All heavy atoms as a GROMACS GRO file, in nm:
protein
  491
    1MET      N    1  -1.699   0.953  -0.740
    1MET     CA    2  -1.816   0.885  -0.777
    1MET      C    3  -1.938   0.924  -0.692
    1MET      O    4  -1.991   0.840  -0.619
    1MET     CB    5  -1.797   0.730  -0.780
    1MET     CG    6  -1.679   0.692  -0.873
    1MET     SD    7  -1.660   0.511  -0.880
    1MET     CE    8  -1.811   0.463  -0.962
    2PRO      N    9  -1.979   1.049  -0.700
    2PRO     CA   10  -2.092   1.094  -0.614
    2PRO      C   11  -2.219   1.020  -0.641
    2PRO      O   12  -2.303   1.010  -0.556
    2PRO     CB   13  -2.100   1.239  -0.646
    2PRO     CG   14  -2.018   1.269  -0.766
    2PRO     CD   15  -1.919   1.154  -0.778
    3GLN      N   16  -2.231   0.964  -0.765
    3GLN     CA   17  -2.352   0.890  -0.796
    3GLN      C   18  -2.378   0.776  -0.708
    3GLN      O   19  -2.491   0.724  -0.693
    3GLN     CB   20  -2.366   0.851  -0.945
    3GLN     CG   21  -2.256   0.753  -0.983
    3GLN     CD   22  -2.123   0.813  -1.033
    3GLN    OE1   23  -2.087   0.923  -0.989
    3GLN    NE2   24  -2.052   0.739  -1.111
    4ILE      N   25  -2.269   0.720  -0.646
    4ILE     CA   26  -2.282   0.605  -0.554
    4ILE      C   27  -2.248   0.636  -0.409
    4ILE      O   28  -2.230   0.555  -0.322
    4ILE     CB   29  -2.201   0.484  -0.596
    4ILE    CG1   30  -2.053   0.504  -0.604
    4ILE    CG2   31  -2.255   0.430  -0.732
    4ILE    CD1   32  -1.972   0.382  -0.626
    5GLY      N   33  -2.235   0.771  -0.379
    5GLY     CA   34  -2.211   0.810  -0.244
    5GLY      C   35  -2.067   0.837  -0.208
    5GLY      O   36  -2.036   0.871  -0.096
    6ILE      N   37  -1.971   0.822  -0.298
    6ILE     CA   38  -1.829   0.845  -0.273
    6ILE      C   39  -1.792   0.984  -0.310
    6ILE      O   40  -1.788   1.011  -0.434
    6ILE     CB   41  -1.741   0.746  -0.344
    6ILE    CG1   42  -1.776   0.601  -0.290
    6ILE    CG2   43  -1.597   0.767  -0.321
    6ILE    CD1   44  -1.702   0.486  -0.370
    7THR      N   45  -1.772   1.072  -0.215
    7THR     CA   46  -1.748   1.215  -0.245
    7THR      C   47  -1.599   1.253  -0.210
    7THR      O   48  -1.562   1.364  -0.257
    7THR     CB   49  -1.847   1.303  -0.167
    7THR    OG1   50  -1.837   1.274  -0.033
    7THR    CG2   51  -1.990   1.275  -0.216
    8MET      N   52  -1.531   1.169  -0.141
    8MET     CA   53  -1.392   1.204  -0.108
    8MET      C   54  -1.292   1.132  -0.194
    8MET      O   55  -1.319   1.012  -0.228
    8MET     CB   56  -1.360   1.169   0.041
    8MET     CG   57  -1.430   1.261   0.130
    8MET     SD   58  -1.379   1.237   0.306
    8MET     CE   59  -1.493   1.097   0.355
    9GLU      N   60  -1.188   1.192  -0.234
    9GLU     CA   61  -1.080   1.123  -0.320
    9GLU      C   62  -1.026   1.007  -0.240
    9GLU      O   63  -1.003   1.018  -0.117
    9GLU     CB   64  -0.978   1.227  -0.351
    9GLU     CG   65  -0.864   1.170  -0.426
    9GLU     CD   66  -0.753   1.268  -0.456
    9GLU    OE1   67  -0.735   1.361  -0.379
    9GLU    OE2   68  -0.686   1.255  -0.559
   10ARG      N   69  -0.999   0.900  -0.309
   10ARG     CA   70  -0.937   0.785  -0.249
   10ARG      C   71  -0.821   0.744  -0.341
   10ARG      O   72  -0.846   0.725  -0.459
   10ARG     CB   73  -1.032   0.670  -0.227
   10ARG     CG   74  -1.130   0.691  -0.120
   10ARG     CD   75  -1.249   0.597  -0.135
   10ARG     NE   76  -1.332   0.596  -0.013
   10ARG     CZ   77  -1.426   0.692   0.010
   10ARG    NH1   78  -1.439   0.798  -0.072
   10ARG    NH2   79  -1.501   0.687   0.120
   11ILE      N   80  -0.710   0.720  -0.280
   11ILE     CA   81  -0.592   0.674  -0.356
   11ILE      C   82  -0.534   0.560  -0.287
   11ILE      O   83  -0.516   0.551  -0.164
   11ILE     CB   84  -0.478   0.786  -0.369
   11ILE    CG1   85  -0.529   0.909  -0.430
   11ILE    CG2   86  -0.359   0.734  -0.442
   11ILE    CD1   87  -0.441   1.027  -0.415
   12ARG      N   88  -0.507   0.450  -0.360
   12ARG     CA   89  -0.447   0.335  -0.300
   12ARG      C   90  -0.314   0.298  -0.368
   12ARG      O   91  -0.289   0.328  -0.477
   12ARG     CB   92  -0.540   0.216  -0.308
   12ARG     CG   93  -0.554   0.157  -0.448
   12ARG     CD   94  -0.639   0.036  -0.451
   12ARG     NE   95  -0.683   0.005  -0.582
   12ARG     CZ   96  -0.613  -0.081  -0.663
   12ARG    NH1   97  -0.513  -0.144  -0.622
   12ARG    NH2   98  -0.658  -0.104  -0.791
   13ASN      N   99  -0.229   0.239  -0.280
   13ASN     CA  100  -0.100   0.198  -0.331
   13ASN      C  101  -0.074   0.058  -0.284
   13ASN      O  102  -0.089   0.023  -0.162
   13ASN     CB  103   0.013   0.289  -0.274
   13ASN     CG  104   0.137   0.280  -0.367
   13ASN    OD1  105   0.144   0.351  -0.466
   13ASN    ND2  106   0.226   0.191  -0.331
   14PRO      N  107  -0.044  -0.039  -0.368
   14PRO     CA  108  -0.022  -0.175  -0.330
   14PRO      C  109   0.102  -0.196  -0.246
   14PRO      O  110   0.198  -0.122  -0.260
   14PRO     CB  111  -0.015  -0.251  -0.454
   14PRO     CG  112   0.033  -0.155  -0.559
   14PRO     CD  113  -0.024  -0.022  -0.511
   15ILE      N  114   0.097  -0.287  -0.145
   15ILE     CA  115   0.209  -0.323  -0.074
   15ILE      C  116   0.256  -0.462  -0.136
   15ILE      O  117   0.178  -0.560  -0.128
   15ILE     CB  118   0.177  -0.350   0.079
   15ILE    CG1  119   0.127  -0.217   0.136
   15ILE    CG2  120   0.303  -0.395   0.151
   15ILE    CD1  121   0.065  -0.232   0.273
   16ARG      N  122   0.374  -0.464  -0.195
   16ARG     CA  123   0.420  -0.584  -0.269
   16ARG      C  124   0.558  -0.626  -0.223
   16ARG      O  125   0.641  -0.541  -0.184
   16ARG     CB  126   0.426  -0.554  -0.420
   16ARG     CG  127   0.288  -0.539  -0.482
   16ARG     CD  128   0.306  -0.532  -0.636
   16ARG     NE  129   0.180  -0.518  -0.704
   16ARG     CZ  130   0.100  -0.626  -0.733
   16ARG    NH1  131   0.141  -0.744  -0.705
   16ARG    NH2  132  -0.018  -0.603  -0.792
   17SER      N  133   0.580  -0.756  -0.224
   17SER     CA  134   0.714  -0.809  -0.197
   17SER      C  135   0.735  -0.927  -0.295
   17SER      O  136   0.656  -1.019  -0.288
   17SER     CB  137   0.724  -0.851  -0.053
   17SER     OG  138   0.854  -0.918  -0.030
   18ASN      N  139   0.837  -0.924  -0.373
   18ASN     CA  140   0.866  -1.028  -0.468
   18ASN      C  141   0.741  -1.067  -0.552
   18ASN      O  142   0.711  -1.184  -0.561
   18ASN     CB  143   0.926  -1.149  -0.390
   18ASN     CG  144   1.059  -1.118  -0.327
   18ASN    OD1  145   1.135  -1.042  -0.378
   18ASN    ND2  146   1.081  -1.180  -0.216
   19ASP      N  147   0.672  -0.965  -0.607
   19ASP     CA  148   0.561  -0.991  -0.688
   19ASP      C  149   0.441  -1.044  -0.610
   19ASP      O  150   0.332  -1.068  -0.671
   19ASP     CB  151   0.585  -1.074  -0.810
   19ASP     CG  152   0.687  -1.012  -0.903
   19ASP    OD1  153   0.688  -0.889  -0.917
   19ASP    OD2  154   0.762  -1.087  -0.968
   20ALA      N  155   0.452  -1.059  -0.480
   20ALA     CA  156   0.333  -1.102  -0.401
   20ALA      C  157   0.261  -0.981  -0.353
   20ALA      O  158   0.323  -0.888  -0.293
   20ALA     CB  159   0.382  -1.191  -0.285
   21LEU      N  160   0.133  -0.975  -0.370
   21LEU     CA  161   0.053  -0.870  -0.308
   21LEU      C  162   0.019  -0.896  -0.164
   21LEU      O  163  -0.042  -0.994  -0.129
   21LEU     CB  164  -0.081  -0.854  -0.389
   21LEU     CG  165  -0.177  -0.746  -0.343
   21LEU    CD1  166  -0.116  -0.608  -0.348
   21LEU    CD2  167  -0.307  -0.755  -0.424
   22LEU      N  168   0.071  -0.805  -0.083
   22LEU     CA  169   0.053  -0.816   0.067
   22LEU      C  170  -0.071  -0.744   0.121
   22LEU      O  171  -0.122  -0.770   0.222
   22LEU     CB  172   0.175  -0.780   0.143
   22LEU     CG  173   0.304  -0.849   0.104
   22LEU    CD1  174   0.426  -0.793   0.177
   22LEU    CD2  175   0.299  -0.998   0.125
   23GLY      N  176  -0.113  -0.634   0.048
   23GLY     CA  177  -0.218  -0.557   0.093
   23GLY      C  178  -0.213  -0.421   0.026
   23GLY      O  179  -0.144  -0.400  -0.074
   24TYR      N  180  -0.283  -0.320   0.083
   24TYR     CA  181  -0.285  -0.186   0.024
   24TYR      C  182  -0.277  -0.084   0.135
   24TYR      O  183  -0.317  -0.109   0.244
   24TYR     CB  184  -0.422  -0.165  -0.050
   24TYR     CG  185  -0.434  -0.246  -0.172
   24TYR    CD1  186  -0.509  -0.364  -0.164
   24TYR    CD2  187  -0.389  -0.205  -0.298
   24TYR    CE1  188  -0.526  -0.439  -0.282
   24TYR    CE2  189  -0.403  -0.282  -0.404
   24TYR     CZ  190  -0.468  -0.402  -0.401
   24TYR     OH  191  -0.484  -0.479  -0.513
   25VAL      N  192  -0.229   0.033   0.102
   25VAL     CA  193  -0.230   0.145   0.187
   25VAL      C  194  -0.320   0.247   0.114
   25VAL      O  195  -0.311   0.272  -0.007
   25VAL     CB  196  -0.091   0.214   0.201
   25VAL    CG1  197  -0.092   0.344   0.286
   25VAL    CG2  198   0.009   0.118   0.259
   26TRP      N  199  -0.415   0.298   0.190
   26TRP     CA  200  -0.515   0.389   0.137
   26TRP      C  201  -0.494   0.539   0.184
   26TRP      O  202  -0.465   0.550   0.306
   26TRP     CB  203  -0.654   0.349   0.168
   26TRP     CG  204  -0.703   0.224   0.092
   26TRP    CD1  205  -0.678   0.094   0.122
   26TRP    CD2  206  -0.777   0.226  -0.029
   26TRP    NE1  207  -0.736   0.012   0.033
   26TRP    CE2  208  -0.797   0.092  -0.059
   26TRP    CE3  209  -0.835   0.323  -0.105
   26TRP    CZ2  210  -0.870   0.053  -0.169
   26TRP    CZ3  211  -0.906   0.284  -0.217
   26TRP    CH2  212  -0.919   0.153  -0.245
   27LEU      N  213  -0.512   0.626   0.101
   27LEU     CA  214  -0.515   0.770   0.138
   27LEU      C  215  -0.649   0.825   0.104
   27LEU      O  216  -0.696   0.815  -0.014
   27LEU     CB  217  -0.406   0.849   0.060
   27LEU     CG  218  -0.404   0.996   0.082
   27LEU    CD1  219  -0.360   1.030   0.228
   27LEU    CD2  220  -0.306   1.066  -0.012
   28ILE      N  221  -0.719   0.872   0.202
   28ILE     CA  222  -0.853   0.932   0.186
   28ILE      C  223  -0.845   1.080   0.198
   28ILE      O  224  -0.809   1.136   0.302
   28ILE     CB  225  -0.960   0.866   0.273
   28ILE    CG1  226  -0.963   0.721   0.255
   28ILE    CG2  227  -1.098   0.935   0.258
   28ILE    CD1  228  -1.052   0.644   0.354
   29GLY      N  229  -0.876   1.151   0.085
   29GLY     CA  230  -0.862   1.293   0.087
   29GLY      C  231  -0.978   1.369   0.147
   29GLY      O  232  -1.061   1.430   0.070
   30SER      N  233  -0.986   1.369   0.273
   30SER     CA  234  -1.106   1.428   0.343
   30SER      C  235  -1.097   1.582   0.339
   30SER      O  236  -1.197   1.653   0.355
   30SER     CB  237  -1.115   1.380   0.480
   30SER     OG  238  -1.003   1.409   0.563
   31ASP      N  239  -0.969   1.631   0.320
   31ASP     CA  240  -0.953   1.775   0.312
   31ASP      C  241  -0.943   1.825   0.167
   31ASP      O  242  -0.889   1.939   0.147
   31ASP     CB  243  -0.829   1.813   0.390
   31ASP     CG  244  -0.846   1.788   0.539
   31ASP    OD1  245  -0.959   1.796   0.590
   31ASP    OD2  246  -0.742   1.764   0.602
   32GLY      N  247  -0.983   1.751   0.070
   32GLY     CA  248  -0.971   1.789  -0.066
   32GLY      C  249  -0.873   1.699  -0.139
   32GLY      O  250  -0.820   1.602  -0.090
   33PRO      N  251  -0.838   1.733  -0.264
   33PRO     CA  252  -0.752   1.650  -0.347
   33PRO      C  253  -0.615   1.637  -0.280
   33PRO      O  254  -0.562   1.734  -0.224
   33PRO     CB  255  -0.745   1.718  -0.481
   33PRO     CG  256  -0.868   1.803  -0.480
   33PRO     CD  257  -0.896   1.846  -0.344
   34ALA      N  258  -0.554   1.520  -0.297
   34ALA     CA  259  -0.419   1.496  -0.246
   34ALA      C  260  -0.320   1.565  -0.336
   34ALA      O  261  -0.335   1.553  -0.464
   34ALA     CB  262  -0.391   1.348  -0.236
   35GLY      N  263  -0.217   1.623  -0.279
   35GLY     CA  264  -0.107   1.674  -0.363
   35GLY      C  265  -0.002   1.574  -0.395
   35GLY      O  266  -0.007   1.463  -0.351
   36GLU      N  267   0.088   1.614  -0.475
   36GLU     CA  268   0.194   1.525  -0.527
   36GLU      C  269   0.281   1.473  -0.404
   36GLU      O  270   0.321   1.354  -0.401
   36GLU     CB  271   0.286   1.590  -0.626
   36GLU     CG  272   0.384   1.498  -0.694
   36GLU     CD  273   0.323   1.385  -0.766
   36GLU    OE1  274   0.216   1.396  -0.824
   36GLU    OE2  275   0.387   1.273  -0.755
   37ARG      N  276   0.302   1.561  -0.302
   37ARG     CA  277   0.385   1.522  -0.192
   37ARG      C  278   0.310   1.409  -0.116
   37ARG      O  279   0.374   1.316  -0.068
   37ARG     CB  280   0.412   1.640  -0.100
   37ARG     CG  281   0.489   1.606   0.020
   37ARG     CD  282   0.634   1.564  -0.019
   37ARG     NE  283   0.710   1.532   0.102
   37ARG     CZ  284   0.783   1.430   0.114
   37ARG    NH1  285   0.815   1.353   0.019
   37ARG    NH2  286   0.852   1.411   0.233
   38ALA      N  287   0.182   1.415  -0.100
   38ALA     CA  288   0.105   1.316  -0.028
   38ALA      C  289   0.110   1.184  -0.103
   38ALA      O  290   0.126   1.074  -0.040
   38ALA     CB  291  -0.047   1.360  -0.011
   39VAL      N  292   0.111   1.186  -0.236
   39VAL     CA  293   0.110   1.065  -0.312
   39VAL      C  294   0.260   1.006  -0.303
   39VAL      O  295   0.267   0.879  -0.285
   39VAL     CB  296   0.083   1.092  -0.461
   39VAL    CG1  297   0.104   0.970  -0.544
   39VAL    CG2  298  -0.066   1.136  -0.475
   40GLU      N  299   0.363   1.085  -0.300
   40GLU     CA  300   0.495   1.041  -0.274
   40GLU      C  301   0.510   0.966  -0.135
   40GLU      O  302   0.571   0.858  -0.131
   40GLU     CB  303   0.597   1.151  -0.284
   40GLU     CG  304   0.622   1.212  -0.424
   40GLU     CD  305   0.707   1.327  -0.418
   40GLU    OE1  306   0.781   1.346  -0.328
   40GLU    OE2  307   0.700   1.408  -0.524
   41LEU      N  308   0.451   1.027  -0.038
   41LEU     CA  309   0.454   0.966   0.091
   41LEU      C  310   0.380   0.839   0.102
   41LEU      O  311   0.422   0.746   0.174
   41LEU     CB  312   0.405   1.071   0.200
   41LEU     CG  313   0.494   1.189   0.227
   41LEU    CD1  314   0.423   1.296   0.308
   41LEU    CD2  315   0.626   1.149   0.291
   42LEU      N  316   0.274   0.835   0.030
   42LEU     CA  317   0.194   0.710   0.029
   42LEU      C  318   0.272   0.598  -0.031
   42LEU      O  319   0.279   0.485   0.021
   42LEU     CB  320   0.059   0.731  -0.059
   42LEU     CG  321  -0.030   0.616  -0.067
   42LEU    CD1  322  -0.094   0.585   0.066
   42LEU    CD2  323  -0.135   0.640  -0.169
   43ARG      N  324   0.344   0.624  -0.146
   43ARG     CA  325   0.438   0.524  -0.200
   43ARG      C  326   0.545   0.482  -0.098
   43ARG      O  327   0.575   0.361  -0.097
   43ARG     CB  328   0.499   0.581  -0.328
   43ARG     CG  329   0.398   0.596  -0.439
   43ARG     CD  330   0.463   0.635  -0.567
   43ARG     NE  331   0.365   0.663  -0.668
   43ARG     CZ  332   0.356   0.775  -0.736
   43ARG    NH1  333   0.439   0.876  -0.710
   43ARG    NH2  334   0.255   0.791  -0.819
   44GLU      N  335   0.596   0.578  -0.028
   44GLU     CA  336   0.708   0.542   0.064
   44GLU      C  337   0.656   0.457   0.182
   44GLU      O  338   0.720   0.369   0.227
   44GLU     CB  339   0.768   0.676   0.125
   44GLU     CG  340   0.873   0.650   0.223
   44GLU     CD  341   0.994   0.578   0.171
   44GLU    OE1  342   1.028   0.584   0.052
   44GLU    OE2  343   1.066   0.507   0.250
   45VAL      N  344   0.534   0.491   0.228
   45VAL     CA  345   0.471   0.409   0.332
   45VAL      C  346   0.450   0.270   0.283
   45VAL      O  347   0.472   0.175   0.356
   45VAL     CB  348   0.340   0.471   0.378
   45VAL    CG1  349   0.255   0.383   0.465
   45VAL    CG2  350   0.368   0.605   0.457
   46ALA      N  351   0.407   0.248   0.158
   46ALA     CA  352   0.384   0.113   0.102
   46ALA      C  353   0.511   0.041   0.103
   46ALA      O  354   0.521  -0.083   0.131
   46ALA     CB  355   0.318   0.118  -0.029
   47THR      N  356   0.625   0.106   0.061
   47THR     CA  357   0.750   0.043   0.050
   47THR      C  358   0.802   0.004   0.187
   47THR      O  359   0.846  -0.111   0.213
   47THR     CB  360   0.857   0.143  -0.015
   47THR    OG1  361   0.816   0.170  -0.140
   47THR    CG2  362   0.990   0.081  -0.011
   48GLN      N  363   0.786   0.089   0.288
   48GLN     CA  364   0.826   0.062   0.420
   48GLN      C  365   0.737  -0.055   0.487
   48GLN      O  366   0.794  -0.141   0.559
   48GLN     CB  367   0.816   0.179   0.514
   48GLN     CG  368   0.918   0.288   0.478
   48GLN     CD  369   1.062   0.240   0.492
   48GLN    OE1  370   1.098   0.172   0.583
   48GLN    NE2  371   1.145   0.273   0.390
   49ALA      N  372   0.609  -0.057   0.455
   49ALA     CA  373   0.530  -0.167   0.505
   49ALA      C  374   0.570  -0.298   0.445
   49ALA      O  375   0.578  -0.396   0.519
   49ALA     CB  376   0.385  -0.132   0.459
   50ALA      N  377   0.608  -0.301   0.315
   50ALA     CA  378   0.650  -0.425   0.254
   50ALA      C  379   0.777  -0.471   0.321
   50ALA      O  380   0.789  -0.590   0.351
   50ALA     CB  381   0.674  -0.405   0.106
   51LEU      N  382   0.868  -0.385   0.345
   51LEU     CA  383   0.998  -0.422   0.410
   51LEU      C  384   0.974  -0.472   0.557
   51LEU      O  385   1.030  -0.566   0.592
   51LEU     CB  386   1.093  -0.298   0.415
   51LEU     CG  387   1.149  -0.252   0.285
   51LEU    CD1  388   1.226  -0.121   0.298
   51LEU    CD2  389   1.235  -0.360   0.222
   52SER      N  390   0.878  -0.409   0.625
   52SER     CA  391   0.846  -0.454   0.754
   52SER      C  392   0.782  -0.587   0.757
   52SER      O  393   0.814  -0.678   0.839
   52SER     CB  394   0.749  -0.353   0.826
   52SER     OG  395   0.714  -0.395   0.952
   53CYS      N  396   0.695  -0.615   0.667
   53CYS     CA  397   0.628  -0.741   0.656
   53CYS      C  398   0.723  -0.855   0.619
   53CYS      O  399   0.718  -0.962   0.675
   53CYS     CB  400   0.520  -0.744   0.549
   53CYS     SG  401   0.371  -0.641   0.596
   54THR      N  402   0.815  -0.828   0.530
   54THR     CA  403   0.907  -0.931   0.489
   54THR      C  404   1.023  -0.949   0.580
   54THR      O  405   1.081  -1.060   0.587
   54THR     CB  406   0.958  -0.909   0.346
   54THR    OG1  407   1.025  -0.778   0.347
   54THR    CG2  408   0.848  -0.917   0.241
   55ALA      N  409   1.053  -0.849   0.669
   55ALA     CA  410   1.163  -0.864   0.759
   55ALA      C  411   1.120  -0.961   0.872
   55ALA      O  412   1.209  -1.028   0.936
   55ALA     CB  413   1.193  -0.725   0.825
   56THR      N  414   0.996  -0.984   0.900
   56THR     CA  415   0.952  -1.065   1.008
   56THR      C  416   0.915  -1.206   0.955
   56THR      O  417   0.868  -1.288   1.027
   56THR     CB  418   0.839  -1.008   1.089
   56THR    OG1  419   0.729  -0.983   0.995
   56THR    CG2  420   0.878  -0.883   1.152
   57THR      N  421   0.923  -1.226   0.820
   57THR     CA  422   0.884  -1.350   0.763
   57THR      C  423   1.002  -1.447   0.765
   57THR      O  424   1.114  -1.412   0.749
   57THR     CB  425   0.848  -1.342   0.621
   57THR    OG1  426   0.741  -1.240   0.604
   57THR    CG2  427   0.801  -1.465   0.554
   58LEU      N  428   0.976  -1.573   0.806
   58LEU     CA  429   1.083  -1.672   0.815
   58LEU      C  430   1.130  -1.707   0.668
   58LEU      O  431   1.062  -1.699   0.581
   58LEU     CB  432   1.032  -1.800   0.874
   58LEU     CG  433   0.986  -1.788   1.024
   58LEU    CD1  434   0.926  -1.923   1.070
   58LEU    CD2  435   1.105  -1.752   1.116
   59PRO      N  436   1.267  -1.734   0.667
   59PRO     CA  437   1.316  -1.767   0.532
   59PRO      C  438   1.243  -1.899   0.482
   59PRO      O  439   1.208  -1.984   0.551
   59PRO     CB  440   1.463  -1.789   0.549
   59PRO     CG  441   1.487  -1.793   0.701
   59PRO     CD  442   1.366  -1.739   0.764
   60ALA      N  443   1.239  -1.906   0.349
   60ALA     CA  444   1.184  -2.027   0.282
   60ALA      C  445   1.271  -2.143   0.317
   60ALA      O  446   1.391  -2.138   0.322
   60ALA     CB  447   1.178  -2.004   0.131
   61ARG      N  448   1.199  -2.255   0.337
   61ARG     CA  449   1.264  -2.379   0.370
   61ARG      C  450   1.317  -2.452   0.242
   61ARG      O  451   1.240  -2.447   0.143
   61ARG     CB  452   1.175  -2.474   0.447
   61ARG     CG  453   1.146  -2.426   0.587
   61ARG     CD  454   1.057  -2.502   0.666
   61ARG     NE  455   1.045  -2.640   0.619
   61ARG     CZ  456   0.999  -2.743   0.696
   61ARG    NH1  457   0.962  -2.718   0.819
   61ARG    NH2  458   0.990  -2.864   0.650
   62SER      N  459   1.421  -2.516   0.250
   62SER     CA  460   1.474  -2.597   0.133
   62SER      C  461   1.394  -2.718   0.122
   62SER      O  462   1.352  -2.779   0.227
   62SER     CB  463   1.620  -2.626   0.156
   62SER     OG  464   1.695  -2.512   0.153
   63PRO      N  465   1.369  -2.772   0.006
   63PRO     CA  466   1.300  -2.895  -0.009
   63PRO      C  467   1.373  -3.008   0.056
   63PRO      O  468   1.497  -3.011   0.055
   63PRO     CB  469   1.288  -2.918  -0.158
   63PRO     CG  470   1.330  -2.800  -0.220
   63PRO     CD  471   1.402  -2.712  -0.124
   64SER      N  472   1.304  -3.105   0.121
   64SER     CA  473   1.374  -3.215   0.190
   64SER      C  474   1.398  -3.331   0.102
   64SER      O  475   1.436  -3.437   0.149
   64SER     CB  476   1.291  -3.250   0.321
   64SER     OG  477   1.166  -3.293   0.272
   65TRP      N  478   1.394  -3.317  -0.027
   65TRP     CA  479   1.411  -3.433  -0.117
   65TRP      C  480   1.550  -3.434  -0.158
   65TRP      O  481   1.644  -3.419  -0.183
   65TRP     CB  482   1.322  -3.431  -0.234
   65TRP     CG  483   1.280  -3.296  -0.289
   65TRP    CD1  484   1.190  -3.215  -0.236
   65TRP    CD2  485   1.331  -3.231  -0.397
   65TRP    NE1  486   1.175  -3.098  -0.311
   65TRP    CE2  487   1.268  -3.100  -0.409
   65TRP    CE3  488   1.432  -3.261  -0.496
   65TRP    CZ2  489   1.292  -3.015  -0.509
   65TRP    CZ3  490   1.452  -3.161  -0.588
   65TRP    CH2  491   1.387  -3.046  -0.598
   0.00000   0.00000   0.00000
C-alpha cells in the first residue's frame, strides 16, 4: 500500500490456543517478498508461541459450587 507509505510486505499469523487469540507474529519483508519457506516458518513460530504461552498458564479452576 504505497499510497499510505507502506512499501514493505507484511505477513501476520495469529497465535491461538483453544480458539482464544493470544496475539500475532509478524514477518516484515524488508529484503523483498517472502518465500513459501518463510511463510511456513512463520506458521511454526506462531504454533510454538501458542504452546509456550499455554504451557505456563495455570489450569482452569473447578467451580466451587
